C-alpha positions as CSV (number, residue, x, y, z in Angstrom):
1,X,-22.0,-27.7,-34.3
2,X,-23.4,-24.3,-35.5
3,X,-23.2,-21.5,-32.9
4,X,-24.6,-18.0,-32.7
5,X,-21.4,-16.5,-31.2
6,X,-19.8,-13.6,-33.1
7,X,-17.8,-11.8,-30.4
8,X,-15.4,-13.1,-27.7
9,X,-14.5,-10.7,-24.9
10,X,-11.4,-11.4,-22.8
11,X,-10.1,-9.9,-19.5
12,X,-6.4,-9.3,-19.4
13,X,-5.0,-9.7,-15.8
14,X,-5.3,-13.3,-14.6
15,X,-6.1,-14.4,-18.2
16,X,-3.3,-13.3,-20.6
17,X,-1.2,-11.9,-17.7
18,X,0.0,-14.1,-14.9
19,X,-0.6,-12.1,-11.7
20,X,2.0,-14.1,-9.8
21,X,0.1,-14.9,-6.6
22,X,-2.5,-13.5,-4.2
23,X,-0.9,-10.2,-3.2
24,X,0.3,-9.1,-6.6
25,X,-0.1,-6.3,-9.0
26,X,-1.0,-2.9,-7.6
27,X,-1.2,-4.0,-3.9
28,X,2.4,-5.4,-4.1
29,X,3.6,-2.2,-5.8
30,X,1.9,-0.1,-3.1
31,X,3.4,-2.2,-0.3
32,X,6.9,-1.4,-1.7
33,X,6.2,2.3,-2.4
34,X,4.8,3.0,1.1
35,X,6.9,0.4,3.0
36,X,3.8,-1.4,4.3
37,X,2.8,-5.1,4.6
38,X,1.0,-6.6,1.7
39,X,-2.2,-7.3,3.6
40,X,-2.5,-3.7,4.5
41,X,-1.7,-2.6,1.0
42,X,-4.4,-5.0,-0.3
43,X,-7.0,-3.3,1.9
44,X,-5.7,0.1,0.9
45,X,-6.1,-0.7,-2.8
46,X,-9.5,-2.2,-2.5
47,X,-10.9,0.7,-0.6
48,X,-9.4,3.4,-2.7
49,X,-9.1,2.2,-6.3
50,X,-12.4,3.3,-7.8
51,X,-11.4,6.8,-9.0
52,X,-8.1,5.6,-10.4
53,X,-9.6,2.7,-12.3
54,X,-12.3,4.8,-13.8
55,X,-10.0,7.6,-14.9
56,X,-11.4,10.2,-12.4
57,X,-8.0,10.4,-10.8
58,X,-4.4,10.2,-12.2
59,X,-1.8,7.9,-10.7
60,X,0.0,11.0,-9.2
61,X,-3.2,12.2,-7.6
62,X,-3.9,8.8,-6.2
63,X,-0.4,8.6,-4.7
64,X,-0.9,12.1,-3.2
65,X,-4.1,11.0,-1.6
66,X,-2.7,7.7,-0.3
67,X,0.4,9.4,1.1
68,X,-1.9,11.8,3.0
69,X,-4.1,9.0,4.2
70,X,-1.1,7.1,5.5
71,X,0.6,10.2,6.8
72,X,3.7,9.4,4.7
73,X,6.1,12.0,3.4
74,X,7.2,10.9,-0.1
75,X,8.5,12.6,-3.3
76,X,5.4,12.0,-5.5
77,X,7.3,12.4,-8.8
78,X,9.9,9.8,-7.7
79,X,7.5,7.3,-6.4
80,X,5.4,7.7,-9.5
81,X,8.5,6.8,-11.6
82,X,9.2,3.8,-9.3
83,X,5.6,2.7,-9.6
84,X,5.6,3.0,-13.4
85,X,8.8,1.0,-13.7
86,X,7.5,-1.8,-11.4
87,X,4.2,-1.9,-13.4
88,X,6.0,-2.9,-16.6
89,X,5.1,-6.4,-17.7
90,X,7.7,-9.1,-18.2
91,X,7.1,-11.1,-21.4
92,X,7.4,-14.3,-19.3
93,X,4.2,-13.3,-17.5
94,X,2.2,-13.5,-20.8
95,X,0.4,-16.6,-21.9
96,X,1.6,-16.6,-25.5
97,X,-0.3,-19.8,-26.3
98,X,-3.5,-17.9,-25.5
99,X,-2.4,-15.0,-27.7
100,X,-1.8,-17.5,-30.6
101,X,-5.2,-19.0,-30.0
102,X,-6.7,-15.5,-30.3
103,X,-5.2,-15.3,-33.8
104,X,-6.7,-18.7,-34.7
105,X,-10.1,-17.5,-33.5
106,X,-9.8,-14.3,-35.6
107,X,-9.1,-16.5,-38.7
108,X,-12.4,-18.2,-38.1
109,X,-14.2,-14.9,-38.3
110,X,-14.7,-14.1,-34.6
111,X,-14.4,-10.5,-33.4
112,X,-12.0,-10.5,-30.4
113,X,-12.1,-7.8,-27.8
114,X,-10.5,-7.0,-24.4
115,X,-12.3,-5.5,-21.4
116,X,-9.8,-4.8,-18.7
117,X,-9.8,-2.8,-15.4
118,X,-6.6,-0.8,-15.9
119,X,-4.9,2.3,-14.6
120,X,-3.2,5.0,-16.8
121,X,0.3,4.2,-15.6
122,X,2.3,2.2,-18.1
123,X,-0.4,0.6,-20.3
124,X,0.2,3.0,-23.2
125,X,4.0,2.6,-23.2
126,X,4.7,-1.0,-22.1
127,X,6.0,-2.8,-25.2
128,X,4.8,-6.2,-24.0
129,X,1.3,-5.0,-23.3
130,X,1.2,-3.2,-26.6
131,X,2.3,-6.5,-28.3
132,X,-0.7,-8.3,-26.8
133,X,-3.2,-5.5,-27.4
134,X,-2.5,-5.5,-31.2
135,X,-4.0,-8.9,-31.5
136,X,-7.5,-7.5,-30.5
137,X,-10.1,-5.8,-32.6
138,X,-10.9,-3.5,-29.7
139,X,-9.3,-2.9,-26.3
140,X,-11.6,-1.3,-23.7
141,X,-9.7,0.0,-20.7
142,X,-11.6,1.1,-17.6
143,X,-9.7,4.3,-17.1
144,X,-10.6,5.4,-20.6
145,X,-14.2,4.2,-20.6
146,X,-15.0,5.7,-17.1
147,X,-16.5,2.5,-15.8
148,X,-15.2,-0.8,-14.5
149,X,-16.2,-4.4,-13.9
150,X,-18.3,-5.9,-12.4
151,X,-20.5,-2.8,-13.0
152,X,-23.0,-3.8,-15.7
153,X,-22.5,-0.4,-17.3
154,X,-19.0,-1.5,-18.3
155,X,-20.4,-4.5,-20.2
156,X,-23.3,-2.5,-21.7
157,X,-20.8,0.1,-22.9
158,X,-18.8,-2.6,-24.8
159,X,-21.9,-4.2,-26.3
160,X,-23.0,-0.8,-27.6
161,X,-19.6,0.0,-29.1
162,X,-19.2,-3.4,-30.8
163,X,-22.9,-3.4,-31.9
164,X,-23.6,-6.8,-30.4
165,X,-26.4,-8.5,-28.5
166,X,-25.4,-10.3,-25.2
167,X,-26.4,-13.7,-26.7
168,X,-23.8,-13.2,-29.5
169,X,-21.0,-12.8,-26.9
170,X,-18.7,-15.1,-24.9
171,X,-16.9,-13.5,-22.0
172,X,-13.8,-14.8,-20.4
173,X,-12.5,-13.6,-17.0
174,X,-10.8,-15.0,-13.9
175,X,-13.0,-13.2,-11.4
176,X,-16.3,-14.7,-10.3
177,X,-18.1,-11.4,-9.8
178,X,-17.3,-10.3,-13.4
179,X,-18.5,-13.7,-14.7
180,X,-21.8,-13.3,-12.8
181,X,-22.4,-9.8,-14.1
182,X,-21.9,-10.9,-17.7
183,X,-24.2,-13.9,-17.2
184,X,-26.9,-11.7,-15.7
185,X,-26.8,-9.6,-18.9
186,X,-27.3,-12.7,-21.0
187,X,-23.7,-13.5,-22.1
188,X,-22.1,-16.9,-22.0
189,X,-19.3,-16.4,-19.4
190,X,-16.4,-18.7,-18.7
191,X,-14.1,-18.5,-15.7
192,X,-10.6,-18.8,-16.9
193,X,-8.3,-21.4,-15.3
194,X,-6.0,-22.6,-18.1
195,X,-5.8,-22.2,-21.9
196,X,-6.3,-25.9,-22.3
197,X,-9.5,-25.9,-20.3
198,X,-10.7,-22.7,-22.1
199,X,-10.3,-24.4,-25.5
200,X,-12.3,-27.4,-24.3
201,X,-15.1,-25.0,-23.0
202,X,-15.1,-23.2,-26.4
203,X,-15.2,-26.6,-28.2
204,X,-18.3,-27.5,-26.2
205,X,-19.9,-24.2,-27.4
206,X,-19.1,-25.0,-31.0
207,X,-16.3,-22.5,-31.1
208,X,-13.6,-24.3,-33.1
209,X,-10.4,-23.5,-34.9
210,X,-8.8,-25.4,-37.8
211,X,-6.3,-26.9,-35.3
212,X,-9.0,-28.6,-33.3
């Protein structure tokens, strides 16, 4: 089967990175930093993450704002260190089968990109994250680009930078709102569940590797 796809754009968290449950990632970290239950931390994160994710606020500024909102007295430098340490990725959280699949796709001539909502905490220094990132032609991080999913501007920004039309792109994410935004722009979008199912979806699109 001949296909028109030239670019494959992946999310990171929930795709390559196992987020380890419902209340995980930043909400779990905030619950520990501010000694609060995870439900409350989830609400706190959802209501206050915009500036941090789009690089308009540093992690320290975010912590200062959250401490004030929660009327908590904390040593910002210390909790920032704690947060950074807890944000480091364990290599067992990474789907290395999917990373290897990316390499197979690259050998077939596909351009592989990452579009991730991320904060400027440990991403630049985490050795495991850096090991994953090096397999991509481009890594677009929300805090560097100044826009995040599912805002269409985040997708349009990537399309412009990789010089691609939506119809040439396949987007993979685990979050329905992001999938919908990509589809509305004219991309093929696939909700990630497992690497095995993703390979089958790609096969149905005519995206094949020599191992298939």
